[in-house]
N, C-alpha and C positions, 0 to 999 in steps of 0.2 A: 504494499499500500504506500502511495506517495504521501510524504509528510510535508507540511508547510513549515518553513523556517521562521521562527519568531524570536525577536530580540527584546530584552527588557533590562532595566537598570536595577542594580543592587549595590548600595554603598558607593555609588559613583562609578561602578564598573558595568560594562555592557556584557550581559550574559546571553548565550544562544541556546535555543531549544527547538525541538521537533514537535509539531502538533499534528496528531492523527485524528481525523474527523470522520464520523459515520455519515451516511446520507441523510439521516433524519434531522429535523430542526431541533434546536435547543437541547442537545444531548447533555446528560449529566457528565461530570468531568472527573478524571483520575489523573493525579500528578505523581510522577516517579522521581525518586532520588537515588542516584547511582552510588556505588561504593567509593571508598577512600581514594584508590588509585585508578579508578575507572573514569568513564565519561558517558555521554548519552548514547554512544554507539555500542554500549554493552549489549550482548545478545539477549539478556533478560528484558532490558528496556525496549529494544526494538521488537522483540517478539510480542510483548504486551501491546505495543503500538499497532501491531498487525491484527491481533485477535480481538482486542476490546471494541473496536469499531464494528465488528461483526455482532457484538452484543448490544449495539446501539449506544455505545459510550465513547466519549472523546478521551484521548490520552495525550498527555504532555510530558515529555522527558527533556531535561536540560543539562547543560554542562555547568557545574558549580564553578565558582571563581578559581582561576588558575588551572582549569581543566579544559580539555577539548578546544573548542572555538571561542570560549569565553575569555574575557580579559582577566588579568591578575597573575600574581606570582605564586606558584604552588606552595613553595616552602614558606614564604612570608604570609600569605593570605589564608591558608587552610586552617580552619578551626571549627569546632562544633558550633559555636555561637554564630560564626560567619555563615556557615552553611544553613543554619536555621533561618537567618535573615534572607538568604538567597531563596529558600523555599517560600517564605512569607511574601517576598517580592514577586515571585512567579505567580502565586495564587492571586495576588492583588492585580497584577498586570492582565491576567487572563479574565478576571471578573470584569475589568474595565472594558473588555471587548464586547460584552453583552451578547455572547454567542451561546451561552450554556444554561442548562437548567439549574435548579437549586442544589442538587446533590453533589457532594465532593468526597472522593476517595483518595487515599494516599498509598503509594507503594514505596518501600525502602529496602534496599539490598545492602547487607553488611553495615558499614558505617552509615550509609544512607538510611538504614532501618532505625538507627539511633536518632537521626535527624528527624525522620517522619514521626517516630513515636513521641519524642519530646514536644514537637509542634502540636500533635494531636492531644497531648495531655493538657496543653494550655488552650487549645482551640479544637474541641472534640469534632471528629469528622463522621461521615455516614458509613464509612467502611475503611478498614486499615489492613493492609497485607504486609508482613515483614518476613524477609528471608535472611537468616543467619545474622541477626542483629545483636550486637553486644549491648548489654544493659549495665555492665560494670566496666567503667573506663580502665581500671587497672588490668583487666583481662586483655583488652586490646593492646595496651602498652607493653605488656609482658610478652606478647606473641610477635612483636615487631622489632626484635633485636636486629634482624637483617631486613632492610628495606629493599624494594625493587631497585635495580640498577638505575642510577640517575635521579632517584627520588630522595628528597630529604624533608624532614619535618622539624619544626622549631621546638625548642624547649617548652615554650608557652603552650604548644599543642598538647604535649604529654601532661603538663601540669593541669590544664583544663580537663582533659580526659580522666585524670586521676580523681577529680572531684565529682565525676559522674556516678550517681547511684540512684536507684529507684527507692521511693519510700516503701516501707514494709506493709503498709495498709493497702486496701484494694485500689486498683487503678481503673479509670474509666475513660479511655481514649476514643471509644466508639467500638462498633463490632470489629473484632480482632481475629485475624487468621495469622498464625505463626507457623513458619515452615523452616526446618533445620535438618542438617545431616548429622547422624550420630558418629561420624568419623571426621568431623570438621576439626582441623588442626590450627585454625586461626581463631575461631570463636567457638568454644566448647558448647556442646548441646545442652549443658546444664544452664546456660543463659536462657535458652528458650523455655526450659521447664520452669525456671524461676519466674520468668515473666508470666507464663500461663497461670501459675498458681495464684498470683496476686491480682490478675486482671478480672474484672467483672464480666459476666455474660452480656451479650453473646460472644463466645470465643471458641476457637478450635485450634488444636495443635496437631501438626503433621510432621512425623519424624521419618526421614529417609534412611533406611538401613544401608549401611556402607556409603552413605552420602558424604561428599567432601564439600569444602567451602565454595569452590567455583561452580558446583552443580554440574560436573562433567559427564554424568551418566545421562544419556539421551532419554531413558525411560523416566528418570526423575524430572527432566525438563518438561516432558509431556504432561506428567501429573501436575507439576507446578502451574503450567499455563491453564490447564483445565480447572484446577481448584481455585486459583486466583481469580480468573475471569468469572467463574460462577459466583464467587463470594462478592465481587464488586457488583455483578448484575443483580444478585438477590437483594442486596441492601440498598443500592442506588435506585433500583426500580420502585422502591417504596416511597421515594420522594415525589 
């Protein structure tokens, strides 16, 4: 499916995204956040962009600051709070287009899952899907002793992440689907279980047996797309 390139501003930086539209008027909207070292060309992001319009939903995925085609310096500008502001700016820009229905869903992969979850805790959404999302910042920091070649993160990034923790009481970000692999070596599956335990209904947890962090198993990818798109369609259709 052909996507329309959309640009918007976040903290003075111009960010770029792909908008996938269904043929129906005023579709409800899902916005996706990519992982820490990824961008909007991530296979999961693009796959959702192709399947959600088949469900009558619009999908927008974008490059966070310092990533892909967006402005910014990855090492200097990458932070949890900065990416949360990017997400808020994306939602605001899309709402100003007056193209969409009232329903809003969020998808977040890995670090993008943390971004989407924390946004939804402050601004509950109609449907939320998280894949391999860390909910304890110390977990993420401890698994990043060796960063991808050419990538660096600031000391401030790790200090901010170390302060990330969820309250022990129930959380209500909106209808929540959590998907995780039980052999994830970057974000342990215990993170998904912890989040599921403290989240209010409606919620669902899917654990992929032998599933890794990048979701390299094609069977898992197929299940992910089916379950995620069905979750968004179910709850956004109620709007």
